[in-house]
N, C-alpha and C positions, 0 to 999 in steps of 0.2 A: 504494500500500500504506500503510495506517495504522499508525503506531507509537504506543504509549502514552507518556504523559508520564513524564519522569524528572527528578529534581532533581540538579543538578551542584553538589556542596558546595564546590568550589574557588572559584567566583565567585558563588554563590547565584543561579544562573539556573534558569529552569524551561523545559524543552523541552516544547512543547505537542503535541497531536495534529497530525500532518502528513499531507499527501497527496503521493504520488509522491516520497517520501524527501526532501522539502524541509523543513528545520527552521525553526521560528519560535522565537526566544528572547525572553523577557520578563524583564527584571531586576527584582528587588525594589527598591522605592524608599522613601524616607523619606516619612512622612505630610506632607501639605501644611500650611502655616501656616494656622490657622483664619481669620485676617484675609484671607488671599488667597482662600480658599474663600468667605467672606462677600462679598467684593467681586465675585467672579464671579457669585454668585447674585443680588446686588442689581443687577447690570448688565442683568438680563433685561428688566426693565420698560423701560429706556431702549432696549434693542435692538429690542423690538417697536414702540415709538413711532417711532424713527428710521427703521426699514425701512418702516413703513406710510406715514409722512409723505413719505419719499423717493419711494415709488411714486406717491403722490398728486401730488406736485410734478412729477415727470417726466410723468405722464399729463396733468396740466393744461397743461403746456408743449407737449406733443405735440398735444393737442387744439387749442390755439391755432394751431399751425403747420399742421395738417392739416384743421382744420375738422370734427372728429368729435365735438364736445362732446356729452355728457359721457362717452362710451363708453370712451375710453382712460384717462381719470382713474379711472373705476370699475374697469376691468380691472386696471390697474397698482397700484391700491390693494390689491386682493385678492392680487395677486402679491407685493407687499411684505409684507402681513400673513402670507401663507403662508411666505415666506422667513424672517420673524422667528420664527414659530412653529417652523419646522424647526430653526433654530439654537438656539432655546430647548430643544427636546427633546434636541438633541445635547449642550448644556451640562449639562442635568440628568442624562443618562445618564453622562456623564463624571464628574460630581460624585458620583454614587452608587457608581461603581466605585472611586473613590479612597478 
């Protein structure tokens, strides 16, 4: 059963729509320091670079061990790039909510 949201003025919590009578509470928070937000957003480029190069390095190493050159390097580079992009989207969604 869904219940509509309500605001509890005693502790400034918001009760969200819930299923099966389970309440989810989100408290109002202070806005983040702009320098912290800037640092998080500037780390995106490094995140993509490190995850892609990590996948390439791991793939290159596994190719040497298994003799599958260049297939694992290529595949794990794409996996690393995908992981970096996924994390980037997650950071951007979080930054736009705050």
